[in-house]
LOPAGU-858179 format. One record per residue (C-alpha): residue number from 1; residue in one letter; chain; y, z, x. Coordinates in nm, 3 decimals, m for minus. Each point is the difference from the previous one (the first is absolute). Layout:
BEGIN
+-----+--------+--------+---------+---------+---------+
! num ! residu ! chaine !       v !       w !       u !
+-----+--------+--------+---------+---------+---------+
! NUM !      A !      A !       Y !       Z !       X !
...
+-----+--------+--------+---------+---------+---------+
//
This chain:
BEGIN
+-----+--------+--------+---------+---------+---------+
! num ! residu ! chaine !       v !       w !       u !
+-----+--------+--------+---------+---------+---------+
!   1 !      M !      A !  m2.448 !  m5.844 !   4.687 !
!   2 !      S !      A !  m0.174 !   0.193 !   0.277 !
!   3 !      K !      A !   0.120 !   0.086 !   0.350 !
!   4 !      S !      A !  m0.218 !  m0.278 !   0.150 !
!   5 !      D !      A !   0.201 !  m0.262 !  m0.187 !
!   6 !      W !      A !   0.309 !   0.095 !   0.204 !
!   7 !      F !      A !  m0.171 !  m0.014 !   0.341 !
!   8 !      G !      A !   0.213 !  m0.211 !   0.234 !
!   9 !      K !      A !   0.289 !  m0.007 !  m0.249 !
!  10 !      E !      A !   0.186 !   0.318 !   0.103 !
!  11 !      D !      A !   0.342 !  m0.161 !  m0.030 !
!  12 !      A !      A !  m0.061 !  m0.104 !  m0.358 !
!  13 !      L !      A !  m0.132 !   0.348 !  m0.080 !
!  14 !      L !      A !   0.315 !   0.165 !   0.132 !
!  15 !      T !      A !   0.211 !  m0.233 !  m0.210 !
!  16 !      V !      A !  m0.191 !   0.095 !  m0.315 !
!  17 !      L !      A !   0.025 !   0.372 !   0.073 !
!  18 !      R !      A !   0.373 !  m0.014 !   0.069 !
!  19 !      C !      A !   0.088 !  m0.182 !  m0.323 !
!  20 !      P !      A !  m0.203 !   0.153 !  m0.282 !
!  21 !      G !      A !   0.119 !  m0.036 !  m0.356 !
!  22 !      K !      A !   0.139 !   0.346 !  m0.095 !
!  23 !      E !      A !  m0.019 !   0.116 !  m0.361 !
!  24 !      P !      A !   0.225 !   0.268 !  m0.156 !
!  25 !      W !      A !  m0.125 !   0.335 !   0.124 !
!  26 !      I !      A !  m0.046 !   0.286 !  m0.248 !
!  27 !      P !      A !  m0.049 !   0.358 !   0.130 !
!  28 !      S !      A !  m0.316 !   0.182 !  m0.099 !
!  29 !      D !      A !  m0.138 !   0.353 !   0.032 !
!  30 !      R !      A !  m0.116 !  m0.078 !   0.354 !
!  31 !      S !      A !   0.339 !  m0.123 !   0.118 !
!  32 !      K !      A !   0.176 !   0.212 !   0.261 !
!  33 !      V !      A !   0.362 !   0.034 !   0.101 !
!  34 !      C !      A !   0.166 !   0.150 !   0.305 !
!  35 !      S !      A !   0.343 !   0.135 !   0.084 !
!  36 !      L !      A !   0.111 !  m0.344 !   0.120 !
!  37 !      H !      A !  m0.001 !  m0.123 !  m0.358 !
!  38 !      F !      A !   0.282 !   0.241 !  m0.096 !
!  39 !      K !      A !   0.359 !   0.044 !   0.103 !
!  40 !      A !      A !   0.174 !   0.318 !   0.113 !
!  41 !      E !      A !   0.174 !   0.046 !  m0.335 !
!  42 !      D !      A !  m0.340 !  m0.002 !  m0.176 !
!  43 !      Y !      A !  m0.084 !   0.345 !   0.141 !
!  44 !      K !      A !   0.126 !   0.337 !  m0.123 !
!  45 !      Q !      A !   0.260 !   0.154 !   0.227 !
!  46 !      G !      A !  m0.005 !   0.354 !   0.138 !
!  47 !      L !      A !  m0.379 !   0.039 !   0.021 !
!  48 !      K !      A !  m0.212 !   0.059 !   0.310 !
!  49 !      S !      A !  m0.271 !  m0.239 !  m0.114 !
!  50 !      K !      A !   0.059 !  m0.346 !  m0.139 !
!  51 !      R !      A !  m0.005 !  m0.007 !  m0.379 !
!  52 !      L !      A !   0.064 !  m0.318 !  m0.194 !
!  53 !      K !      A !   0.238 !  m0.008 !  m0.293 !
!  54 !      P !      A !  m0.156 !  m0.066 !  m0.343 !
!  55 !      D !      A !   0.176 !  m0.337 !  m0.028 !
!  56 !      A !      A !  m0.082 !  m0.118 !   0.355 !
!  57 !      V !      A !  m0.147 !  m0.353 !   0.007 !
!  58 !      P !      A !  m0.179 !  m0.152 !   0.305 !
!  59 !      S !      A !   0.138 !  m0.328 !   0.128 !
!  60 !      I !      A !  m0.323 !  m0.192 !  m0.066 !
!  61 !      F !      A !  m0.052 !   0.131 !  m0.355 !
!  62 !      P !      A !   0.195 !  m0.110 !  m0.308 !
!  63 !      S !      A !  m0.022 !   0.359 !  m0.126 !
!  64 !      Y !      A !  m0.138 !   0.327 !   0.127 !
!  65 !      P !      A !  m0.374 !   0.023 !  m0.087 !
!  66 !      T !      A !  m0.085 !   0.253 !  m0.265 !
!  67 !      Y !      A !  m0.299 !   0.130 !   0.192 !
!  68 !      L !      A !   0.232 !   0.104 !   0.285 !
!  69 !      Q !      A !   0.243 !   0.183 !  m0.227 !
!  70 !      E !      A !  m0.025 !   0.368 !  m0.076 !
!  71 !      Q !      A !  m0.168 !   0.023 !  m0.337 !
!  72 !      P !      A !   0.161 !   0.241 !  m0.250 !
!  73 !      K !      A !  m0.210 !   0.300 !  m0.090 !
!  74 !      K !      A !  m0.144 !  m0.009 !  m0.346 !
!  75 !      G !      A !   0.068 !   0.296 !  m0.223 !
!  76 !      R !      A !  m0.282 !   0.226 !  m0.101 !
!  77 !      R !      A !  m0.178 !  m0.137 !  m0.300 !
!  78 !      E !      A !   0.012 !   0.249 !  m0.284 !
!  79 !      L !      A !  m0.235 !  m0.004 !  m0.294 !
!  80 !      K !      A !   0.222 !  m0.033 !  m0.304 !
!  81 !      R !      A !  m0.141 !   0.148 !  m0.316 !
!  82 !      P !      A !   0.125 !  m0.198 !  m0.299 !
!  83 !      S !      A !   0.174 !   0.217 !  m0.252 !
!  84 !      P !      A !  m0.174 !   0.037 !  m0.338 !
!  85 !      S !      A !   0.135 !  m0.220 !  m0.274 !
!  86 !      S !      A !   0.132 !   0.144 !  m0.324 !
!  87 !      P !      A !  m0.147 !  m0.125 !  m0.329 !
!  88 !      A !      A !   0.352 !  m0.059 !  m0.136 !
!  89 !      G !      A !   0.190 !  m0.297 !   0.140 !
!  90 !      G !      A !  m0.235 !  m0.062 !   0.291 !
!  91 !      L !      A !   0.228 !   0.193 !   0.239 !
!  92 !      D !      A !  m0.102 !   0.242 !   0.272 !
!  93 !      V !      A !  m0.042 !   0.375 !  m0.010 !
!  94 !      D !      A !   0.102 !   0.068 !   0.356 !
!  95 !      A !      A !   0.073 !   0.323 !   0.187 !
!  96 !      K !      A !   0.248 !  m0.182 !   0.224 !
!  97 !      R !      A !   0.267 !   0.048 !  m0.265 !
!  98 !      K !      A !  m0.002 !   0.374 !   0.067 !
!  99 !      M !      A !   0.010 !  m0.062 !   0.374 !
! 100 !      N !      A !   0.298 !  m0.230 !  m0.049 !
! 101 !      L !      A !   0.165 !   0.272 !  m0.207 !
! 102 !      Y !      A !  m0.059 !   0.252 !   0.279 !
! 103 !      D !      A !   0.151 !  m0.236 !   0.259 !
! 104 !      L !      A !   0.298 !  m0.061 !  m0.226 !
! 105 !      Q !      A !   0.078 !   0.367 !  m0.047 !
! 106 !      E !      A !  m0.040 !   0.067 !   0.373 !
! 107 !      K !      A !   0.273 !  m0.254 !   0.068 !
! 108 !      Q !      A !   0.231 !   0.162 !  m0.255 !
! 109 !      G !      A !   0.054 !   0.307 !   0.218 !
! 110 !      A !      A !   0.073 !   0.325 !  m0.183 !
! 111 !      F !      A !  m0.041 !  m0.150 !  m0.348 !
! 112 !      K !      A !  m0.365 !  m0.022 !  m0.106 !
! 113 !      L !      A !  m0.119 !  m0.195 !  m0.299 !
! 114 !      V !      A !  m0.317 !   0.209 !  m0.042 !
! 115 !      R !      A !  m0.013 !   0.355 !   0.124 !
! 116 !      C !      A !  m0.379 !   0.035 !  m0.017 !
! 117 !      L !      A !  m0.082 !  m0.308 !   0.208 !
! 118 !      T !      A !  m0.062 !   0.076 !   0.367 !
! 119 !      K !      A !  m0.215 !  m0.139 !   0.277 !
! 120 !      K !      A !  m0.276 !   0.248 !  m0.086 !
! 121 !      H !      A !  m0.022 !  m0.150 !  m0.348 !
! 122 !      L !      A !  m0.049 !  m0.357 !   0.121 !
! 123 !      W !      A !  m0.184 !   0.052 !   0.331 !
! 124 !      P !      A !  m0.190 !   0.329 !  m0.037 !
! 125 !      S !      A !  m0.242 !   0.131 !   0.258 !
! 126 !      N !      A !  m0.362 !   0.075 !  m0.083 !
! 127 !      F !      A !   0.086 !   0.363 !  m0.071 !
! 128 !      E !      A !   0.310 !  m0.089 !  m0.205 !
! 129 !      K !      A !  m0.204 !  m0.234 !  m0.219 !
! 130 !      M !      A !  m0.165 !   0.306 !  m0.154 !
! 131 !      G !      A !   0.328 !   0.109 !  m0.160 !
! 132 !      V !      A !   0.015 !  m0.103 !  m0.366 !
! 133 !      G !      A !   0.370 !   0.082 !  m0.034 !
! 134 !      R !      A !   0.115 !  m0.277 !   0.233 !
! 135 !      A !      A !  m0.231 !  m0.251 !  m0.165 !
! 136 !      V !      A !   0.144 !   0.077 !  m0.344 !
! 137 !      A !      A !   0.359 !  m0.003 !   0.131 !
! 138 !      I !      A !  m0.038 !  m0.367 !   0.098 !
! 139 !      F !      A !  m0.059 !  m0.091 !  m0.366 !
! 140 !      S !      A !   0.267 !   0.235 !  m0.136 !
! 141 !      P !      A !   0.282 !  m0.122 !  m0.230 !
! 142 !      Q !      A !   0.250 !   0.054 !   0.285 !
! 143 !      V !      A !  m0.164 !  m0.287 !   0.191 !
! 144 !      T !      A !  m0.069 !  m0.231 !  m0.294 !
! 145 !      S !      A !   0.352 !   0.033 !  m0.140 !
! 146 !      V !      A !   0.152 !  m0.104 !   0.334 !
! 147 !      L !      A !  m0.238 !  m0.296 !   0.025 !
! 148 !      R !      A !   0.095 !  m0.109 !  m0.351 !
! 149 !      F !      A !   0.369 !   0.022 !   0.087 !
! 150 !      L !      A !  m0.045 !  m0.203 !   0.319 !
! 151 !      Q !      A !  m0.210 !  m0.253 !  m0.188 !
! 152 !      Q !      A !   0.290 !  m0.063 !  m0.239 !
! 153 !      H !      A !   0.306 !   0.049 !   0.223 !
! 154 !      G !      A !  m0.137 !  m0.028 !   0.355 !
! 155 !      D !      A !   0.149 !  m0.344 !   0.064 !
! 156 !      H !      A !   0.353 !   0.117 !  m0.081 !
! 157 !      L !      A !  m0.035 !   0.298 !   0.236 !
! 158 !      G !      A !  m0.148 !  m0.196 !   0.289 !
! 159 !      A !      A !  m0.349 !   0.153 !  m0.039 !
! 160 !      R !      A !  m0.233 !  m0.298 !  m0.019 !
! 161 !      G !      A !  m0.376 !  m0.006 !  m0.033 !
! 162 !      F !      A !  m0.030 !   0.194 !  m0.326 !
! 163 !      E !      A !   0.029 !  m0.291 !  m0.246 !
! 164 !      D !      A !  m0.373 !  m0.011 !  m0.082 !
! 165 !      C !      A !  m0.082 !   0.373 !   0.016 !
! 166 !      L !      A !  m0.029 !   0.048 !  m0.377 !
! 167 !      P !      A !  m0.386 !  m0.008 !  m0.005 !
! 168 !      T !      A !   0.000 !   0.258 !   0.279 !
! 169 !      V !      A !   0.232 !   0.225 !  m0.201 !
! 170 !      E !      A !  m0.217 !  m0.030 !  m0.311 !
! 171 !      F !      A !  m0.309 !   0.087 !   0.201 !
! 172 !      M !      A !   0.170 !   0.305 !   0.153 !
! 173 !      E !      A !   0.119 !   0.122 !  m0.340 !
! 174 !      M !      A !  m0.349 !  m0.032 !  m0.144 !
! 175 !      V !      A !  m0.161 !   0.192 !   0.288 !
! 176 !      Y !      A !   0.260 !   0.278 !  m0.027 !
! 177 !      K !      A !  m0.051 !   0.031 !  m0.376 !
! 178 !      W !      A !  m0.377 !   0.011 !   0.051 !
! 179 !      F !      A !   0.035 !   0.284 !   0.248 !
! 180 !      V !      A !   0.240 !   0.195 !  m0.224 !
! 181 !      L !      A !  m0.245 !  m0.017 !  m0.291 !
! 182 !      H !      A !  m0.276 !   0.132 !   0.226 !
! 183 !      N !      A !   0.216 !   0.284 !   0.135 !
! 184 !      I !      A !   0.119 !   0.186 !  m0.313 !
! 185 !      Q !      A !   0.016 !   0.360 !   0.123 !
! 186 !      S !      A !   0.164 !   0.223 !  m0.264 !
! 187 !      T !      A !   0.123 !   0.012 !  m0.357 !
! 188 !      T !      A !   0.368 !   0.035 !   0.093 !
! 189 !      L !      A !   0.042 !  m0.244 !   0.288 !
! 190 !      H !      A !   0.102 !  m0.283 !  m0.230 !
! 191 !      W !      A !   0.295 !   0.214 !  m0.119 !
! 192 !      T !      A !   0.130 !   0.091 !   0.345 !
! 193 !      S !      A !  m0.053 !  m0.348 !   0.143 !
! 194 !      R !      A !   0.117 !  m0.178 !  m0.317 !
! 195 !      D !      A !  m0.296 !  m0.232 !   0.029 !
! 196 !      A !      A !  m0.205 !  m0.059 !  m0.313 !
! 197 !      M !      A !  m0.287 !  m0.140 !   0.208 !
! 198 !      R !      A !  m0.071 !   0.349 !   0.135 !
! 199 !      M !      A !  m0.067 !   0.142 !  m0.346 !
! 200 !      P !      A !  m0.354 !   0.133 !  m0.057 !
! 201 !      F !      A !  m0.238 !  m0.203 !  m0.212 !
! 202 !      Y !      A !  m0.011 !   0.138 !  m0.354 !
! 203 !      G !      A !  m0.174 !  m0.278 !  m0.193 !
! 204 !      E !      A !  m0.287 !  m0.242 !   0.044 !
! 205 !      D !      A !   0.218 !  m0.296 !  m0.100 !
! 206 !      D !      A !   0.275 !   0.076 !   0.252 !
! 207 !      E !      A !   0.184 !  m0.318 !   0.097 !
! 208 !      R !      A !  m0.037 !   0.088 !   0.368 !
! 209 !      L !      A !  m0.379 !  m0.005 !  m0.032 !
! 210 !      V !      A !   0.026 !  m0.336 !  m0.173 !
! 211 !      W !      A !   0.218 !  m0.126 !   0.285 !
! 212 !      L !      A !  m0.256 !   0.113 !   0.258 !
! 213 !      E !      A !  m0.287 !  m0.159 !  m0.187 !
! 214 !      K !      A !   0.156 !  m0.333 !  m0.092 !
! 215 !      E !      A !   0.309 !  m0.089 !   0.200 !
! 216 !      C !      A !  m0.078 !   0.164 !   0.334 !
! 217 !      L !      A !  m0.363 !  m0.106 !   0.028 !
! 218 !      R !      A !   0.080 !  m0.343 !  m0.141 !
! 219 !      Y !      A !   0.269 !  m0.049 !   0.264 !
! 220 !      F !      A !  m0.245 !   0.052 !   0.288 !
! 221 !      E !      A !  m0.273 !  m0.196 !  m0.177 !
! 222 !      S !      A !   0.222 !  m0.306 !  m0.043 !
! 223 !      W !      A !   0.119 !   0.043 !   0.359 !
! 224 !      K !      A !  m0.360 !  m0.013 !   0.120 !
! 225 !      E !      A !  m0.075 !  m0.308 !  m0.211 !
! 226 !      S !      A !   0.302 !  m0.186 !   0.137 !
! 227 !      S !      A !  m0.088 !   0.066 !   0.366 !
! 228 !      S !      A !  m0.187 !  m0.281 !   0.174 !
! 229 !      Y !      A !  m0.147 !   0.209 !   0.285 !
! 230 !      K !      A !  m0.039 !   0.364 !   0.101 !
! 231 !      L !      A !   0.317 !   0.048 !   0.202 !
! 232 !      E !      A !   0.215 !  m0.086 !  m0.302 !
! 233 !      F !      A !  m0.112 !   0.313 !  m0.184 !
! 234 !      L !      A !  m0.092 !   0.362 !   0.059 !
! 235 !      S !      A !  m0.330 !   0.077 !   0.166 !
! 236 !      N !      A !  m0.303 !   0.029 !  m0.225 !
! 237 !      E !      A !  m0.033 !   0.372 !   0.071 !
! 238 !      T !      A !   0.366 !   0.071 !  m0.081 !
! 239 !      Y !      A !  m0.008 !  m0.198 !  m0.323 !
! 240 !      E !      A !  m0.326 !   0.160 !  m0.115 !
! 241 !      A !      A !   0.129 !   0.350 !   0.080 !
! 242 !      L !      A !   0.323 !  m0.073 !  m0.189 !
! 243 !      R !      A !  m0.188 !  m0.125 !  m0.303 !
! 244 !      V !      A !  m0.250 !   0.288 !  m0.006 !
! 245 !      T !      A !   0.272 !   0.263 !   0.046 !
! 246 !      T !      A !   0.213 !  m0.146 !  m0.278 !
! 247 !      M !      A !  m0.285 !  m0.028 !  m0.250 !
! 248 !      S !      A !  m0.127 !   0.349 !   0.088 !
! 249 !      T !      A !   0.344 !   0.148 !  m0.064 !
! 250 !      I !      A !   0.030 !  m0.178 !  m0.335 !
! 251 !      L !      A !  m0.347 !   0.092 !  m0.126 !
! 252 !      C !      A !   0.013 !   0.359 !   0.125 !
! 253 !      T !      A !   0.344 !   0.061 !  m0.152 !
! 254 !      R !      A !  m0.104 !  m0.134 !  m0.339 !
! 255 !      H !      A !  m0.323 !   0.198 !   0.008 !
! 256 !      L !      A !   0.179 !   0.327 !   0.074 !
! 257 !      L !      A !   0.260 !  m0.058 !  m0.271 !
! 258 !      S !      A !  m0.272 !  m0.083 !  m0.254 !
! 259 !      T !      A !  m0.198 !   0.318 !   0.077 !
! 260 !      G !      A !   0.273 !   0.256 !  m0.065 !
! 261 !      F !      A !   0.235 !  m0.010 !   0.297 !
! 262 !      K !      A !   0.364 !   0.005 !  m0.104 !
! 263 !      F !      A !   0.131 !  m0.180 !   0.309 !
! 264 !      V !      A !  m0.127 !  m0.145 !   0.328 !
! 265 !      L !      A !   0.156 !   0.019 !   0.346 !
! 266 !      T !      A !  m0.141 !  m0.280 !   0.212 !
! 267 !      A !      A !   0.096 !   0.173 !   0.326 !
! 268 !      R !      A !  m0.265 !   0.263 !  m0.081 !
! 269 !      F !      A !  m0.276 !  m0.256 !   0.031 !
! 270 !      S !      A !  m0.184 !   0.063 !   0.323 !
! 271 !      S !      A !  m0.261 !  m0.196 !   0.192 !
! 272 !      D !      A !  m0.084 !   0.281 !   0.241 !
! 273 !      D !      A !  m0.352 !   0.040 !  m0.139 !
! 274 !      V !      A !  m0.075 !  m0.369 !   0.039 !
! 275 !      E !      A !   0.141 !   0.003 !   0.354 !
! 276 !      S !      A !  m0.212 !   0.306 !   0.077 !
! 277 !      L !      A !  m0.311 !  m0.185 !  m0.116 !
! 278 !      F !      A !   0.083 !  m0.303 !   0.214 !
! 279 !      S !      A !   0.072 !   0.228 !   0.296 !
! 280 !      S !      A !  m0.340 !   0.168 !  m0.039 !
! 281 !      I !      A !  m0.174 !  m0.337 !  m0.016 !
! 282 !      R !      A !   0.180 !  m0.111 !   0.315 !
! 283 !      Q !      A !  m0.089 !   0.320 !   0.189 !
! 284 !      L !      A !  m0.366 !  m0.021 !  m0.100 !
! 285 !      N !      A !  m0.007 !  m0.356 !   0.136 !
! 286 !      G !      A !   0.124 !   0.110 !   0.339 !
! 287 !      S !      A !   0.366 !  m0.082 !  m0.067 !
! 288 !      N !      A !  m0.090 !  m0.368 !  m0.013 !
! 289 !      D !      A !   0.273 !  m0.208 !  m0.163 !
! 290 !      Q !      A !  m0.224 !  m0.306 !  m0.037 !
! 291 !      T !      A !  m0.273 !   0.144 !  m0.217 !
! 292 !      D !      A !  m0.240 !  m0.184 !  m0.230 !
! 293 !      A !      A !  m0.136 !   0.061 !  m0.349 !
! 294 !      Y !      A !  m0.321 !   0.168 !   0.120 !
! 295 !      A !      A !   0.191 !   0.244 !   0.220 !
! 296 !      A !      A !   0.233 !   0.086 !  m0.289 !
! 297 !      L !      A !  m0.294 !   0.066 !  m0.236 !
! 298 !      S !      A !  m0.169 !   0.209 !   0.266 !
! 299 !      A !      A !   0.318 !   0.206 !   0.044 !
! 300 !      L !      A !   0.026 !   0.057 !  m0.377 !
! 301 !      Q !      A !  m0.359 !   0.126 !  m0.005 !
! 302 !      K !      A !   0.079 !   0.241 !   0.283 !
! 303 !      V !      A !   0.304 !   0.124 !  m0.191 !
! 304 !      L !      A !  m0.215 !   0.078 !  m0.305 !
! 305 !      V !      A !  m0.273 !   0.170 !   0.203 !
! 306 !      T !      A !   0.222 !   0.214 !   0.221 !
! 307 !      G !      A !   0.243 !   0.094 !  m0.279 !
! 308 !      I !      A !   0.314 !  m0.092 !   0.194 !
! 309 !      I !      A !   0.164 !  m0.111 !  m0.323 !
! 310 !      H !      A !  m0.087 !   0.153 !  m0.336 !
! 311 !      S !      A !   0.135 !  m0.050 !  m0.350 !
! 312 !      S !      A !   0.144 !   0.277 !  m0.215 !
! 313 !      P !      A !  m0.051 !   0.017 !  m0.380 !
! 314 !      S !      A !   0.372 !   0.069 !  m0.043 !
! 315 !      S !      A !   0.120 !  m0.258 !   0.254 !
! 316 !      N !      A !   0.239 !   0.123 !   0.269 !
! 317 !      V !      A !   0.264 !   0.157 !  m0.225 !
! 318 !      G !      A !  m0.175 !   0.139 !  m0.309 !
! 319 !      S !      A !  m0.098 !   0.331 !   0.159 !
! 320 !      V !      A !   0.356 !   0.061 !   0.117 !
! 321 !      V !      A !   0.233 !  m0.108 !  m0.278 !
! 322 !      G !      A !  m0.233 !  m0.041 !  m0.297 !
! 323 !      Q !      A !   0.095 !  m0.227 !  m0.286 !
! 324 !      L !      A !   0.351 !  m0.129 !  m0.051 !
! 325 !      G !      A !   0.228 !   0.273 !  m0.134 !
! 326 !      L !      A !  m0.237 !   0.293 !   0.065 !
! 327 !      A !      A !   0.055 !   0.286 !   0.241 !
! 328 !      T !      A !  m0.160 !   0.006 !   0.341 !
! 329 !      V !      A !  m0.367 !   0.096 !  m0.015 !
! 330 !      P !      A !  m0.193 !   0.162 !   0.286 !
! 331 !      P !      A !  m0.229 !  m0.223 !   0.207 !
! 332 !      L !      A !  m0.362 !  m0.033 !  m0.105 !
! 333 !      A !      A !  m0.253 !   0.210 !   0.186 !
! 334 !      P !      A !  m0.233 !  m0.212 !   0.215 !
! 335 !      T !      A !  m0.361 !  m0.015 !  m0.116 !
! 336 !      K !      A !  m0.282 !   0.062 !   0.245 !
! 337 !      A !      A !  m0.370 !  m0.062 !  m0.014 !
! 338 !      T !      A !  m0.182 !   0.322 !  m0.094 !
! 339 !      S !      A !  m0.359 !  m0.095 !   0.067 !
! 340 !      E !      A !  m0.216 !  m0.249 !   0.179 !
! 341 !      T !      A !  m0.053 !  m0.190 !  m0.324 !
! 342 !      D !      A !   0.372 !  m0.065 !  m0.037 !
! 343 !      I !      A !   0.018 !  m0.138 !   0.353 !
! 344 !      K !      A !  m0.284 !  m0.243 !  m0.076 !
! 345 !      K !      A !   0.178 !  m0.117 !  m0.312 !
! 346 !      L !      A !   0.316 !  m0.060 !   0.199 !
! 347 !      L !      A !  m0.177 !  m0.200 !   0.272 !
! 348 !      R !      A !  m0.234 !  m0.196 !  m0.228 !
! 349 !      P !      A !   0.245 !  m0.289 !  m0.070 !
! 350 !      H !      A !   0.052 !  m0.045 !   0.375 !
! 351 !      L !      A !  m0.366 !  m0.009 !   0.106 !
! 352 !      T !      A !  m0.010 !  m0.379 !   0.008 !
! 353 !      M !      A !   0.303 !  m0.004 !   0.229 !
! 354 !      L !      A !  m0.144 !   0.267 !   0.228 !
! 355 !      E !      A !  m0.317 !  m0.206 !   0.046 !
! 356 !      R !      A !   0.206 !  m0.272 !   0.167 !
! 357 !      Y !      A !   0.109 !   0.242 !   0.273 !
! 358 !      P !      A !  m0.320 !   0.156 !   0.140 !
! 359 !      P !      A !   0.048 !   0.296 !   0.233 !
+-----+--------+--------+---------+---------+---------+
//
């Protein structure tokens, strides 16, 4: 109906406007309230400005609207990295067990369950991460023995949360044994420490080499196969470095023992020469960490041309100590080019490389 239909019928129009059919009213986001809708006891007392109580309800509303209430602040969302799963039992290998152990011994007061477990071990700074001693101390038998004890008797002592830490303990024991076998320093340390694992390698069929080759590598290989995505396992770089280091130690030890060496100390193995080569390649590329294959090949060619790194016929120890069991021999006299012909012979293999770098 339009307004013209009600012309001359003002009385009837007023009657219709005064008696409309009212439906149940539901508040919306656009609804507004004023102080008249609340009572005096709905406000907080002792404040200069009027503040409503959390449970204050206006007289026209069945309940206080949620959009007028003070919304609770949401906690900061943290990215949770799932702990890697162990190949045995499908349980987790989680570092939180060691953190729980640290919290437990902090509550004990003067009595400490593990002496070599401090905040620097669990939350090291960037500089403290360079210390190998603290990293090895985390996997030491002092820590694993306490975790095993709490795994078996923690419920009776009121220390809960260690019931499923057995895969973590097995992983820690394997890492510690791996490090001990790669850090054999002397021929008498296994006597003073009463640890047979620190004995030098005397034979090619040593059971410790067999353990490294079969059990240790097989453990990580089966772990990798059982993981469904990347975060359940070590990073690809860490796993590859672990595998290459282990196989290099095994093959090098057996080779030395088969060529006349009476024993092998794995702590004497050094990668300084390899690190020096990588450092030279990085410097020749302008200290660029994100290099490519062409830049690496170009740096290797520069190393050969400039003679930054050179090989010795007797390696890096033959001129100093000689063969095993012999007395110290004097260093070899350096050879120099005596004529122009000798210089040409020395530079002839590098002519093709020099052509790529015109003056």
